[in-house]
BAKOLBA-775203 format. One line per 8 residues: for each residue x, y, z of N, C-alpha, C. Coordinates in steps of 0.2 Angstrom, whole numbers, plus 5000, padded with zeros to 4 digits. Example, Ala and Ser with C-alpha at 12.3 -4.5 7.8 and 13.67 -1.06 7.14 Angstrom:
5066/4972/5039/5062/4978/5039/5066/4984/5039 | 5064/4989/5035/5068/4995/5036/5064/5000/5039
% end
This chain:
5542/5422/4526/5537/5424/4530/5539/5423/4537 | 5536/5429/4541/5539/5429/4549/5536/5424/4553 | 5538/5423/4559/5535/5418/4563/5529/5421/4566 | 5529/5429/4566/5520/5431/4568/5516/5431/4563 | 5519/5430/4557/5513/5428/4551/5510/5421/4552 | 5514/5417/4554/5513/5408/4553/5510/5407/4560 | 5511/5411/4566/5508/5409/4573/5506/5415/4575 | 5499/5416/4577/5495/5423/4579/5499/5422/4586
5497/5428/4590/5498/5429/4596/5494/5425/4601 | 5498/5421/4606/5494/5416/4610/5488/5419/4613 | 5482/5416/4613/5476/5417/4616/5476/5416/4623 | 5480/5410/4626/5481/5407/4631/5488/5409/4634 | 5489/5405/4641/5495/5404/4643/5499/5396/4641 | 5494/5393/4639/5498/5387/4636/5501/5386/4630 | 5506/5390/4630/5510/5391/4622/5515/5385/4621 | 5516/5384/4615/5522/5380/4613/5527/5383/4610
5531/5379/4608/5537/5383/4603/5538/5379/4597 | 5534/5380/4592/5534/5377/4585/5541/5376/4582 | 5543/5371/4579/5549/5371/4576/5548/5369/4568 | 5550/5373/4563/5550/5372/4557/5552/5365/4556 | 5549/5361/4551/5549/5354/4549/5550/5353/4542 | 5555/5350/4539/5557/5348/4533/5557/5340/4533 | 5553/5337/4528/5554/5331/4526/5560/5329/4523 | 5564/5324/4526/5571/5323/4523/5572/5316/4524
5571/5311/4521/5572/5304/4525/5579/5303/4522 | 5583/5300/4526/5590/5299/4525/5592/5294/4519 | 5597/5295/4516/5599/5290/4510/5599/5282/4513 | 5602/5282/4518/5603/5275/4521/5597/5271/4522 | 5591/5275/4524/5584/5273/4524/5582/5271/4518 | 5583/5274/4512/5581/5273/4506/5584/5266/4503 | 5591/5268/4505/5596/5261/4503/5593/5255/4507 | 5592/5254/4512/5590/5250/4515/5582/5246/4513
5578/5251/4511/5571/5249/4509/5573/5246/4502 | 5577/5249/4497/5578/5246/4491/5583/5240/4491 | 5586/5238/4496/5589/5231/4498/5584/5225/4500 | 5579/5228/4503/5574/5223/4506/5569/5222/4500 | 5567/5227/4495/5563/5227/4489/5567/5221/4485 | 5574/5221/4484/5577/5217/4479/5577/5210/4480 | 5576/5208/4487/5576/5201/4489/5569/5199/4492 | 5563/5202/4489/5557/5200/4490/5555/5194/4488
5553/5189/4491/5549/5183/4489/5542/5183/4489 | 5539/5183/4482/5532/5186/4481/5529/5179/4482 | 5522/5180/4485/5518/5173/4485/5515/5171/4478 | 5513/5165/4477/5509/5163/4472/5503/5167/4469 | 5503/5169/4463/5498/5174/4462/5493/5170/4456 | 5487/5172/4456/5484/5170/4450/5487/5173/4444 | 5484/5171/4437/5489/5172/4431/5487/5181/4430 | 5480/5182/4432/5478/5189/4429/5478/5194/4435
5482/5192/4442/5482/5197/4447/5488/5201/4448 | 5493/5201/4444/5499/5202/4444/5499/5211/4445 | 5503/5214/4448/5505/5221/4447/5512/5223/4446 | 5514/5227/4442/5521/5229/4441/5521/5236/4440 | 5527/5238/4443/5528/5245/4443/5536/5245/4445 | 5539/5251/4442/5546/5253/4442/5547/5260/4440 | 5550/5263/4444/5552/5270/4442/5550/5274/4448 | 5549/5274/4454/5547/5277/4458/5552/5282/4461
5551/5289/4462/5555/5293/4464/5554/5296/4470 | 5555/5294/4476/5554/5297/4483/5556/5304/4484 | 5562/5305/4482/5564/5312/4483/5560/5317/4479 | 5557/5316/4473/5552/5320/4470/5547/5322/4475 | 5542/5316/4478/5537/5317/4481/5539/5320/4488 | 5544/5320/4490/5547/5322/4496/5547/5329/4495 | 5550/5332/4490/5551/5340/4488/5544/5343/4487 | 5540/5339/4485/5532/5342/4483/5528/5341/4489
5529/5337/4494/5527/5338/4502/5528/5344/4504 | 5535/5345/4504/5538/5350/4509/5537/5357/4504 | 5535/5357/4497/5533/5363/4495/5526/5365/4496 | 5521/5361/4498/5515/5361/4497/5512/5363/4504 | 5516/5358/4509/5513/5358/4517/5518/5362/4521 | 5515/5367/4524/5520/5370/4530/5520/5366/4535 | 5525/5364/4537/5525/5358/4543/5530/5362/4548 | 5529/5358/4555/5532/5360/4560/5531/5354/4566
5536/5354/4571/5535/5350/4576/5534/5355/4583 | 5532/5351/4588/5531/5354/4594/5531/5349/4600 | 5533/5351/4606/5532/5347/4611/5526/5348/4614 | 5522/5342/4615/5515/5343/4619/5515/5338/4626 | 5514/5340/4631/5513/5337/4637/5508/5333/4637 | 5508/5327/4639/5501/5323/4640/5501/5321/4647 | 5494/5323/4649/5494/5322/4657/5494/5315/4658 | 5498/5312/4664/5500/5306/4666/5503/5301/4661
5507/5306/4656/5511/5302/4651/5517/5306/4650 | 5521/5305/4644/5526/5307/4644/5525/5314/4639 | 5530/5319/4638/5529/5323/4634/5531/5320/4626 | 5527/5322/4621/5527/5320/4615/5529/5325/4609 | 5534/5322/4605/5535/5329/4601/5530/5327/4595 | 5526/5331/4593/5521/5331/4589/5523/5335/4581 | 5522/5331/4576/5522/5334/4569/5517/5337/4567 | 5516/5342/4563/5510/5345/4561/5510/5350/4555
5504/5351/4551/5503/5356/4546/5499/5362/4549 | 5503/5368/4548/5499/5373/4549/5499/5378/4545 | 5493/5380/4542/5492/5385/4537/5487/5391/4539 | 5489/5396/4538/5485/5403/4540/5482/5406/4535 | 5475/5408/4535/5472/5410/4530/5475/5418/4530 | 5473/5422/4525/5474/5429/4524/5470/5433/4527 | 5464/5430/4529/5458/5433/4532/5460/5432/4539 | 5461/5437/4543/5462/5438/4550/5457/5434/4554
5451/5434/4552/5445/5433/4557/5443/5425/4553 | 5447/5422/4551/5446/5416/4548/5445/5411/4554 | 5441/5405/4553/5438/5401/4558/5445/5396/4559 | 5448/5396/4566/5452/5390/4567/5450/5383/4566 | 5452/5379/4563/5450/5372/4562/5454/5367/4562 | 5454/5362/4567/5458/5357/4567/5456/5350/4565 | 5461/5348/4559/5459/5342/4555/5462/5335/4557 | 5459/5331/4559/5463/5325/4562/5462/5318/4557
5467/5316/4555/5467/5310/4550/5466/5304/4554 | 5465/5298/4550/5464/5291/4554/5470/5286/4550 | 5467/5281/4552/5472/5275/4548/5467/5271/4542 | 5471/5269/4536/5478/5271/4535/5480/5277/4532 | 5477/5282/4534/5479/5289/4530/5485/5292/4535 | 5486/5299/4534/5491/5302/4538/5490/5309/4536 | 5495/5314/4538/5495/5320/4537/5494/5322/4531 | 5495/5317/4525/5494/5319/4519/5486/5319/4516
5483/5318/4520/5474/5318/4519/5471/5326/4519 | 5476/5330/4522/5474/5337/4521/5477/5341/4516 | 5480/5337/4512/5484/5340/4507/5480/5345/4501 | 5475/5341/4498/5469/5344/4494/5465/5350/4497 | 5463/5348/4503/5458/5353/4506/5461/5359/4508 | 5469/5359/4511/5472/5364/4513/5471/5371/4510 | 5472/5371/4503/5472/5377/4500/5464/5379/4499 | 5460/5374/4499/5453/5376/4498/5450/5380/4503
5452/5377/4510/5450/5380/4517/5453/5386/4518 | 5460/5387/4516/5463/5393/4518/5462/5399/4513 | 5459/5397/4508/5457/5402/4502/5454/5408/4505 | 5455/5414/4503/5452/5421/4506/5443/5420/4504 | 5441/5422/4510/5433/5421/4510/5430/5426/4504 | 5424/5423/4502/5419/5426/4496/5415/5428/4500 | 5410/5433/4495/5404/5435/4498/5400/5429/4502 | 5401/5423/4500/5398/5417/4501/5400/5413/4507
5407/5411/4503/5410/5406/4509/5416/5408/4513 | 5415/5407/4520/5421/5408/4525/5427/5404/4524 | 5432/5407/4527/5439/5405/4527/5441/5402/4534 | 5446/5398/4532/5448/5394/4540/5455/5394/4540 | 5458/5395/4546/5465/5394/4548/5465/5386/4549 | 5470/5382/4547/5470/5375/4546/5477/5373/4551 | 5474/5367/4554/5480/5363/4559/5478/5356/4557 | 5483/5353/4555/5481/5346/4555/5488/5342/4557
5487/5337/4562/5494/5335/4566/5494/5327/4564 | 5500/5325/4564/5500/5319/4563/5500/5315/4572 | 5495/5310/4571/5494/5307/4577/5500/5304/4580 | 5501/5303/4587/5506/5300/4591/5507/5293/4587 | 5512/5293/4585/5515/5285/4582/5515/5286/4575 | 5511/5290/4572/5509/5291/4565/5515/5296/4561 | 5516/5295/4555/5520/5299/4551/5526/5303/4556 | 5528/5308/4557/5534/5311/4560/5533/5314/4568
5526/5311/4570/5526/5312/4577/5528/5306/4581 | 5530/5308/4587/5534/5303/4591/5529/5299/4594 | 5530/5293/4594/5526/5288/4597/5526/5286/4604 | 5521/5285/4608/5522/5285/4615/5525/5279/4616 | 5529/5279/4624/5533/5273/4625/5530/5270/4631 | 5525/5272/4634/5521/5268/4639/5514/5266/4637 | 5511/5261/4639/5504/5259/4638/5499/5263/4641 | 5493/5264/4637/5487/5267/4639/5485/5272/4636
5490/5275/4631/5488/5282/4627/5483/5280/4622 | 5477/5282/4624/5471/5281/4620/5468/5288/4618 | 5461/5286/4616/5458/5292/4612/5457/5300/4617 | 5457/5297/4623/5457/5304/4628/5464/5309/4627 | 5467/5305/4627/5475/5306/4627/5477/5310/4619 | 5473/5306/4614/5475/5309/4608/5471/5317/4606 | 5464/5315/4610/5461/5322/4610/5465/5328/4614 | 5468/5326/4619/5473/5330/4623/5477/5334/4619
5480/5330/4614/5485/5331/4610/5483/5337/4605 | 5477/5336/4602/5475/5340/4597/5474/5347/4601 | 5470/5346/4606/5467/5352/4610/5474/5357/4612 | 5478/5354/4615/5484/5357/4617/5488/5360/4612 | 5488/5357/4606/5492/5361/4600/5488/5367/4599 | 5481/5366/4598/5477/5372/4595/5479/5377/4601 | 5478/5376/4607/5479/5381/4612/5486/5384/4611 | 5490/5380/4611/5497/5382/4610/5498/5387/4605
5496/5385/4599/5496/5390/4593/5492/5396/4592 | 5488/5397/4598/5484/5403/4600/5477/5403/4599 | 5474/5396/4597/5469/5396/4595/5465/5393/4600 | 5462/5398/4606/5458/5395/4611/5452/5393/4609 | 5449/5396/4605/5442/5392/4602/5442/5391/4595 | 5439/5384/4594/5442/5382/4588/5436/5376/4586 | 5435/5375/4579/5431/5368/4577/5436/5364/4574 | 5432/5357/4573/5436/5351/4571/5432/5347/4566
5437/5344/4561/5435/5341/4556/5438/5333/4556 | 5436/5327/4555/5438/5321/4554/5434/5315/4552 | 5437/5311/4550/5434/5304/4549/5438/5298/4551 | 5436/5292/4552/5440/5287/4555/5442/5288/4562 | 5448/5288/4562/5451/5288/4570/5451/5296/4572 | 5449/5301/4566/5448/5308/4567/5441/5308/4570 | 5437/5305/4568/5429/5305/4570/5430/5303/4578 | 5433/5298/4580/5432/5297/4586/5436/5302/4590
5441/5305/4588/5445/5309/4592/5441/5316/4592 | 5439/5318/4586/5435/5324/4586/5429/5323/4591 | 5426/5319/4591/5421/5318/4595/5424/5317/4604 | 5429/5315/4605/5431/5314/4612/5433/5322/4613 | 5436/5326/4608/5437/5334/4610/5430/5336/4611 | 5425/5335/4607/5420/5339/4608/5417/5336/4616 | 5417/5330/4618/5414/5328/4625/5420/5332/4630 | 5425/5333/4630/5430/5335/4635/5430/5343/4634
5431/5345/4629/5433/5353/4628/5427/5357/4626 | 5422/5354/4623/5416/5356/4620/5412/5362/4624 | 5411/5367/4620/5406/5372/4623/5412/5379/4624 | 5417/5377/4629/5422/5382/4631/5427/5383/4627 | 5429/5377/4622/5435/5378/4618/5433/5376/4611 | 5430/5370/4611/5428/5365/4604/5420/5368/4602 | 5420/5373/4598/5414/5376/4597/5410/5372/4593 | 5412/5367/4588/5407/5363/4583/5413/5358/4580
5410/5353/4577/5413/5347/4574/5410/5345/4568 | 5413/5344/4563/5411/5342/4557/5414/5333/4555 | 5410/5329/4553/5414/5322/4552/5411/5320/4545 | 5415/5315/4541/5412/5312/4535/5412/5305/4537 | 5411/5302/4544/5410/5296/4545/5407/5295/4552 | 5400/5298/4552/5397/5298/4558/5393/5291/4560 | 5393/5289/4567/5390/5284/4570/5383/5287/4571 | 5379/5281/4574/5372/5282/4577/5371/5277/4580
5365/5276/4583/5361/5271/4588/5354/5271/4585 | 5351/5266/4584/5344/5266/4582/5340/5268/4587 | 5335/5273/4586/5332/5276/4590/5328/5272/4596 | 5328/5273/4602/5324/5270/4607/5319/5273/4610 | 5312/5271/4611/5306/5274/4614/5309/5278/4620 | 5312/5276/4625/5313/5278/4633/5320/5284/4632 | 5323/5283/4626/5329/5288/4626/5327/5294/4621 | 5324/5292/4616/5323/5296/4610/5316/5296/4607
5310/5297/4610/5304/5297/4608/5302/5299/4602 | 5303/5305/4601/5302/5308/4595/5306/5304/4589 | 5311/5304/4589/5315/5301/4584/5313/5293/4583 | 5312/5291/4588/5309/5284/4588/5303/5282/4584 | 5298/5287/4586/5292/5288/4581/5294/5289/4574 | 5298/5294/4573/5300/5295/4565/5303/5290/4563 | 5308/5285/4566/5311/5280/4563/5305/5275/4561 | 5299/5274/4565/5294/5269/4564/5291/5271/4558
5288/5278/4558/5285/5280/4552/5288/5281/4546 | 5295/5281/4546/5298/5284/4540/5302/5278/4537 | 5300/5276/4531/5303/5270/4528/5311/5272/4527 | 5315/5266/4527/5322/5268/4524/5322/5270/4517 | 5325/5275/4515/5327/5277/4509/5330/5271/4505 | 5331/5271/4498/5336/5266/4494/5343/5269/4496 | 5346/5274/4497/5352/5277/4499/5353/5274/4507 | 5348/5274/4511/5349/5271/4517/5349/5264/4518
5346/5262/4513/5346/5253/4513/5353/5251/4510 | 5357/5255/4505/5363/5253/4502/5367/5255/4507 | 5367/5260/4512/5371/5261/4517/5372/5254/4522 | 5365/5253/4524/5366/5247/4528/5369/5241/4526 | 5368/5240/4519/5372/5234/4515/5379/5235/4516 | 5381/5241/4514/5389/5244/4515/5392/5241/4521 | 5388/5244/4526/5390/5242/4532/5390/5235/4535 | 5385/5231/4533/5386/5224/4535/5392/5220/4532
5394/5223/4525/5398/5220/4520/5405/5222/4524 | 5406/5227/4528/5411/5229/4530/5412/5224/4537 | 5408/5224/4541/5407/5220/4546/5408/5212/4546 | 5406/5210/4540/5407/5203/4539/5413/5201/4534 | 5415/5205/4531/5422/5204/4526/5427/5209/4526 | 5426/5215/4528/5431/5220/4528/5434/5222/4535 | 5433/5219/4540/5434/5222/4547/5439/5216/4551 | 5442/5212/4547/5446/5207/4550/5453/5211/4553
5455/5215/4550/5462/5219/4551/5460/5222/4558 | 5454/5225/4558/5453/5229/4565/5453/5224/4571 | 5450/5218/4570/5450/5213/4575/5458/5212/4577 | 5462/5211/4572/5469/5209/4573/5473/5214/4577 | 5472/5221/4574/5475/5226/4577/5473/5229/4584 | 5467/5226/4585/5465/5228/4592/5466/5223/4597 | 5469/5216/4596/5470/5212/4600/5477/5211/4601 | 5480/5210/4595/5487/5208/4594/5491/5213/4588
5492/5219/4591/5494/5225/4587/5503/5223/4585 | 5506/5220/4591/5513/5219/4589/5515/5213/4585 | 5510/5208/4584/5511/5202/4581/5513/5205/4574 | 5506/5208/4572/5507/5210/4565/5512/5215/4564 | 5513/5219/4568/5518/5225/4568/5526/5223/4566 | 5527/5217/4569/5533/5214/4566/5534/5213/4559 | 5528/5211/4557/5529/5209/4549/5530/5216/4546 | 5524/5220/4547/5524/5227/4543/5531/5231/4545
5533/5230/4550/5540/5234/4551/5546/5231/4547 | 5546/5224/4545/5551/5222/4542/5551/5220/4534 | 5544/5220/4532/5543/5219/4525/5539/5225/4522 | 5542/5229/4517/5538/5233/4514/5533/5231/4510 | 5534/5224/4506/5529/5223/4501/5524/5220/4505 | 5524/5217/4512/5519/5215/4517/5515/5223/4519 | 5519/5228/4520/5515/5234/4522/5511/5237/4517 | 5514/5237/4510/5509/5239/4505/5504/5235/4504
5504/5228/4504/5498/5224/4504/5493/5225/4508 | 5495/5226/4514/5491/5228/4521/5487/5233/4519 | 5489/5240/4517/5487/5246/4516/5484/5246/4509 | 5486/5243/4504/5484/5245/4498/5477/5242/4498 | 5476/5237/4501/5469/5232/4501/5463/5238/4503 | 5465/5241/4508/5460/5245/4512/5460/5251/4507 | 5465/5254/4504/5464/5261/4501/5460/5259/4495 | 5459/5254/4491/5455/5252/4485/5449/5251/4486
5448/5246/4491/5442/5244/4494/5437/5249/4497 | 5440/5254/4500/5436/5259/4505/5435/5264/4502 | 5438/5267/4494/5437/5272/4491/5431/5270/4484 | 5429/5274/4482/5423/5274/4477/5425/5275/4470 | 5429/5270/4467/5433/5271/4461/5437/5276/4460 | 5439/5279/4466/5445/5285/4465/5451/5282/4459 | 5454/5286/4456/5458/5284/4452/5466/5284/4454 | 5468/5281/4459/5472/5281/4461/5479/5279/4457
5485/5283/4456/5491/5282/4453/5494/5278/4458 | 5500/5275/4454/5505/5271/4457/5508/5275/4462 | 5510/5282/4460/5514/5285/4464/5510/5288/4469 | 5504/5289/4469/5499/5292/4476/5500/5285/4480 | 5499/5279/4479/5498/5274/4483/5505/5273/4486 | 5511/5273/4482/5517/5271/4485/5519/5277/4490 | 5517/5284/4488/5519/5289/4493/5514/5288/4500 | 5509/5286/4500/5504/5285/4506/5507/5280/4511
5510/5274/4507/5512/5269/4510/5520/5271/4513 | 5524/5274/4509/5531/5276/4511/5530/5280/4518 | 5525/5285/4520/5525/5288/4524/5524/5284/4531 | 5522/5278/4531/5522/5272/4536/5528/5269/4536 | 5531/5268/4530/5538/5265/4531/5543/5268/4534 | 5543/5275/4532/5548/5279/4535/5546/5284/4541 | 5541/5283/4544/5538/5285/4549/5543/5285/4556 | 5543/5291/4561/5547/5290/4565/5547/5283/4569
5541/5281/4571/5539/5276/4576/5538/5270/4573 | 5538/5270/4565/5538/5263/4561/5530/5261/4560 | 5529/5257/4555/5522/5255/4555/5519/5252/4560 | 5522/5249/4565/5519/5246/4570/5516/5250/4576 | 5518/5257/4576/5516/5262/4581/5509/5264/4580 | 5508/5264/4573/5502/5266/4571/5496/5262/4573 | 5497/5256/4575/5492/5250/4576/5490/5251/4583 | 5493/5254/4587/5493/5252/4595/5486/5257/4597
5484/5262/4594/5480/5265/4596/5473/5261/4595 | 5474/5256/4591/5467/5251/4590/5466/5246/4597 | 5471/5244/4600/5472/5240/4606/5470/5245/4610 | 5473/5251/4612/5471/5255/4618/5464/5257/4618 | 5461/5258/4611/5455/5262/4611/5449/5256/4611 | 5452/5249/4611/5447/5243/4612/5445/5243/4619 | 5451/5244/4623/5450/5244/4631/5446/5249/4633 | 5446/5255/4631/5442/5260/4633/5435/5260/4630
5432/5256/4625/5427/5256/4621/5424/5262/4617 | 5429/5264/4614/5429/5270/4610/5424/5270/4604 | 5424/5263/4603/5420/5262/4596/5412/5261/4597 | 5411/5261/4603/5405/5260/4605/5401/5266/4604 | 5395/5265/4601/5393/5272/4598/5390/5277/4605 | 5387/5272/4610/5384/5275/4616/5389/5279/4620 | 5397/5278/4618/5403/5283/4621/5403/5288/4617 | 5400/5289/4612/5401/5295/4607/5396/5300/4607
5392/5301/4613/5386/5306/4614/5389/5312/4614 | 5388/5317/4611/5391/5325/4611/5386/5328/4615 | 5388/5333/4619/5382/5338/4621/5379/5342/4616 | 5373/5343/4617/5370/5348/4613/5372/5354/4610 | 5376/5357/4616/5379/5364/4613/5384/5364/4609 | 5386/5358/4607/5391/5358/4601/5388/5356/4596 | 5386/5361/4591/5383/5358/4584/5388/5354/4579 | 5385/5348/4577/5389/5343/4573/5385/5345/4566
5391/5343/4561/5388/5342/4554/5391/5337/4551 | 5388/5335/4546/5390/5328/4543/5389/5328/4535 | 5394/5325/4531/5394/5322/4526/5394/5315/4525 | 5389/5313/4520/5388/5307/4519/5390/5304/4513 | 5395/5298/4512/5398/5297/4505/5396/5290/4505 | 5394/5288/4500/5391/5280/4499/5395/5274/4500 | 5402/5276/4499/5406/5270/4500/5411/5272/4508 | 5409/5275/4511/5410/5275/4518/5410/5269/4522
5413/5267/4526/5412/5260/4530/5405/5260/4534 | 5404/5265/4537/5399/5266/4542/5393/5271/4539 | 5389/5269/4534/5384/5273/4532/5376/5271/4534 | 5374/5274/4540/5368/5272/4545/5363/5277/4543 | 5357/5276/4544/5350/5279/4543/5352/5286/4546 | 5349/5292/4543/5349/5298/4547/5348/5298/4554 | 5342/5296/4555/5339/5296/4561/5343/5293/4567 | 5347/5288/4564/5352/5286/4569/5358/5291/4571
5359/5294/4567/5364/5300/4569/5362/5305/4573 | 5356/5306/4573/5354/5310/4577/5353/5309/4584 | 5354/5303/4586/5354/5300/4593/5360/5302/4597 | 5365/5303/4593/5372/5306/4596/5373/5312/4598 | 5370/5316/4594/5372/5323/4593/5367/5328/4591 | 5369/5334/4592/5364/5339/4588/5367/5341/4582 | 5363/5337/4577/5366/5337/4570/5362/5344/4566 | 5365/5349/4564/5364/5355/4561/5365/5355/4554
5369/5349/4552/5369/5351/4544/5371/5344/4542 | 5369/5342/4535/5370/5336/4533/5370/5337/4525 | 5376/5335/4523/5377/5334/4516/5378/5327/4513 | 5374/5326/4508/5373/5319/4506/5375/5318/4498 | 5380/5312/4496/5382/5313/4490/5381/5306/4487 | 5382/5306/4480/5381/5299/4477/5387/5296/4475 | 5394/5300/4476/5399/5297/4474/5405/5298/4481 | 5408/5294/4482/5413/5296/4487/5414/5290/4493
5419/5289/4496/5422/5284/4500/5424/5286/4506 | 5429/5282/4509/5432/5282/4516/5437/5289/4516 | 5440/5291/4511/5446/5296/4512/5443/5302/4509 | 5437/5305/4510/5433/5310/4508/5438/5316/4507 | 5442/5318/4513/5447/5324/4510/5451/5323/4504 | 5453/5317/4503/5457/5316/4497/5454/5314/4491 | 5448/5310/4492/5444/5308/4485/5439/5314/4483 | 5435/5317/4488/5430/5322/4486/5432/5329/4490
5438/5332/4489/5440/5337/4492/5435/5343/4492 | 5432/5344/4485/5428/5349/4484/5421/5349/4488 | 5418/5343/4488/5412/5342/4492/5413/5343/4498 | 5419/5340/4501/5420/5341/4509/5421/5347/4511 | 5426/5351/4506/5426/5358/4509/5419/5363/4508 | 5415/5360/4503/5409/5364/4502/5405/5363/4508 | 5405/5357/4511/5401/5355/4516/5402/5359/4522 | 5409/5360/4524/5412/5363/4530/5410/5370/4530
5411/5373/4524/5410/5380/4522/5401/5381/4523 | 5398/5377/4521/5390/5378/4522/5389/5377/4528 | 5392/5373/4532/5390/5373/4539/5390/5379/4543 | 5397/5383/4541/5398/5389/4544/5397/5395/4541 | 5394/5395/4537/5392/5400/4531/5388/5405/4534 | 5387/5411/4532/5381/5416/4535/5375/5413/4534 | 5372/5414/4539/5364/5411/4539/5364/5404/4542 | 5369/5400/4543/5369/5393/4543/5368/5393/4553
5367/5387/4554/5365/5386/4561/5372/5386/4565 | 5378/5385/4563/5384/5386/4566/5388/5393/4564 | 5385/5397/4561/5388/5403/4558/5390/5406/4566 | 5396/5409/4566/5398/5413/4571/5399/5410/4578 | 5400/5403/4578/5402/5399/4584/5408/5400/4588 | 5413/5402/4583/5420/5405/4587/5418/5413/4588 | 5419/5415/4594/5419/5424/4595/5424/5426/4590 | 5422/5431/4587/5426/5435/4583/5430/5432/4577
5427/5426/4575/5431/5422/4570/5425/5420/4566 | 5423/5424/4561/5416/5422/4556/5419/5418/4550 | 5425/5420/4549/5428/5418/4542/5427/5422/4536 | 5425/5429/4539/5425/5433/4532/5428/5440/4534 | 5429/5443/4531/5433/5450/4529/5427/5455/4531 | 5428/5461/4532/5424/5467/4534/5420/5466/4539 | 5423/5463/4545/5419/5463/4551/5413/5461/4551 | 5411/5455/4548/5404/5451/4549/5403/5449/4556
5399/5450/4559/5398/5447/4566/5394/5441/4566 | 5396/5437/4571/5393/5431/4573/5389/5431/4579 | 5388/5425/4581/5382/5425/4586/5386/5428/4593 | 5383/5430/4598/5386/5432/4604/5385/5427/4608
% end
């Protein structure tokens, strides 16, 4: 495949120079990991709580990742900070008028979250479903993206990196999708670059505010007159569980990230335990294999900045108030789509979600959790397609990029 097939002709002057990237962890790094594992001192366990596994082959999974995910790196300048070398996945659809989509992962995920939805989104359009050009970048300090060396790099700068990457690849106008940090970052993209560049956004982890009479009178009355459904009551219970019993990690990572970082950087078993608990409790009975879990965690262990680097966004975003819903309001001219999964961490009533954005699409499911792109790829992609499908309210939001062949025209 030639460079012109991988990267379109730039639509703006903000060009970058992508370099193909092949995942190849050194033998020394793997030997060091095995050495640490051979001297692990396990804590006391209950008799029925053990977990045994032997036989993981990193090289096999490394080959699989390289074969399935076209990866690159590029230097992205961040205003007021240093230039960062960013790792990303980029796959273009065979449909020239496919919709450019920026996918943004979260913690404790990585670029691997795009693996299952990538072939679905980039598949040729049908009479019904549009196609997408997909870009998924590793957040700074995650995976194989360079970690920032100075303090203060928060959600605004992460949004800047994603936006500049799309611009540099020739996608002047685009849409976004994300959950977890991907939700925060894509919301910030919509706030800063919405309308002119970011044309729409979809999320599987929507926030919301209880409607108030003075700010949302119509939603307030609807909220008063419409009882919560059984699903919404279950969602509020899930949210209460997370706040009371599942959010301790966030408090620690938002206040003392470097303290826990020393432990995670030095202990592969500690890192596994820290992430494994979230992977299991944040999903909805997904049948994780041992190899899947180890691969997910290994991406953090062998990452460019080390496991500690991925925690710093919590500290920086806590200083800016990024998780405050009132800071997440998106301009009405940027349509928002939502997918609701019952085992997500924040599952709020639908009226709450409309207080923060112009919600034009909602898909709701009885199965699924926090890692929707990985757990329920068909459902998530189905919703993204439905949001931008012919006849839908977000159809044609990217001029000239309807997602269909045969010159189907969108909104002017």
